[in-house]
N, C-alpha and C positions, 0 to 999 in steps of 0.2 A: 267467942260467943256460941260455940256449937251446942251448948246445953240450953241456950235461950230459944225463945220462939219469936216468930215474926221479925226477923232481922233481915237487913238488906245490905249487900256489899256489891259495889261496882268497882271493878278493876279495869281501868282504861289505860292502855299502853300506846305509846307513839309508834312502836315497832310492830311489824316490819315497815320501816320507812327510811327514806334516804336521810342522811348518808347511811349507806349499808355497812355499818360498823358493828363488829361483834368480836368476841374473844377468839383467839387463835384456834382453840379446840374445835370450834364449829367450822372455821375455815378449812381446817385439816380434813374435814369430812368430804371436801370437794377439791382434791388436789388437781392442779393444772399448771401448765407453764404459761406465764404471761410476762412479757418483758417491756410492757408499755408504762406509761405514766400511772401513778396512783389514781384510781378512778372508782369512786363509790357513790357519786351523786350525779346521775345522768340528767342532762337538761331535757325538758319536755319538748321534743322536736322530732322531725323526720330523721331516720337513721342515716348517719353519714360516717359511720365507724366501720372498722374492719371486722371480719367474722371473729378474729381473736379477741377484740375488745368486747364485742357483744357477748361472747361466751364467758369472758371474765366477769362482766357485770352480772350475768345470770348466776354464776357461781357465788359471787358476793351476796346476791339476794337470797340464794338457796341457803347459804350459811346463816344468814340472819333469820330466815324462817325456821331453820333447825333450832336456833337458840330460843326463839319464841315458843316452838313446840315443847322444848325442854321445860320452860317455865310454866306453860299451861299444864304440863304433866305434873308439876309440883302441886298445882291447885287441885287437880283430879286426885292426886295421892291423899290430900287432906280430906277430900270428899270420901274416899275409901276409909281412911283411918278413923273418922268419926261417924261413919255410916250416914252421911248426910244425904245420900241418894233417896232415902225414905221420905224426906219431907222438904227437900230443897229444890227449888226451880233453878236451873242453870241454863244460861243463854250465852253462847259464844258466837260472835259475829264480827264482821269487818265493815268498814264504811266504803271501801272501793278496792278494786284490783289494781294491777300495774302491768303495763306492757313493756316487755324487755326485748324489743326488736320485732315482735310479731306485727304483722300488717305494715311493716316498714316504719314503725314509730317507737319512741321511748316515752315513758311517763304515764300520765293519767288524765290530763285535762285539756289538751288542745285538739286532739284528733276526734273522729267519731267515737261514740261510746260502744266499743266492741265488747263482746261477752267477757273478755278477760278483765274488763274494768267494771262492767255493770252487774254481772252475776257474781255475787259475793258469797262466801261461806256463811252458813247459818246453821248452828246446831242448838237444839232446845231439848233439855231433859225436863219433863214435867212429871213428877212422881205420881200424880193422880192418874195418868194415862198408862204408865208403865210400858210405853212403846220403846222398843230397843231395835237398833239396826234397821230402821225403815226410812225410806225416802218419800217425801211428799211431792206431788206434782203441782200443787196449788201455788199461785203467784202470791208472794208475800213481800213486804217491804220493811225497812227498818222503822218506818212510822208506826208499824203494828206492834212494836215492842212495848211501848209505854202502856197501851191499853191491856196488853197481855200481862204485864207485871201488876197493874192495878187490879185486874180481875183475880189474879192469883192471891193477892193479899185481901181480897174482898173489899176493895175500896171502889166507891162509885166512879164510873168513868164519866167525865164531864161530857155533856151532850154536844159540845162544840169541838171535842177532841177528834182530830183526824186519825185515821188508822182504825184497825179493828182487832179485838183480842183473838188469839190464835188457838184457843183451847180445842175447838172442834176440828180445826185444821190438823192439829197434832193427833187428836183421837182418831179421825177417820178421813182425813184429806178433804174435808168440806171447805170450800172457799167462802 
């Protein structure tokens, strides 16, 4: 549909998520020696594992993230191929982080919400602003994505919708 106007595509993936399973070529990016049990699905609990096990699960996770990066790259390649950067809003975000031994914990849901869990990646390309390689200091939340998308498509934002559109935050870091 790259020649069409006003289209919407949402790609939602489960990864990176446990079990930390991916193709061998991504695991080969993180060579290490590990002689323990197969372990790719850590329980959400206080760390009671050896340093070797923690390092192994971190490598498993890194391999999975590398696989996800590869496939995101394929989406970005399509953006390049069809020059979609001129008129396509692109939002890349996650719903939470994951702790892999930091702060003495594994997982995402039982411990205090450390920055590794609560501060999530968010990248927005809005072709109207043409802002590249900038970081914003404003506090935003995933609840702001729906009004941002509605505003982009010039659809009325319902008065009872929570969140706020991020056009001005993208343009000039205004909260």
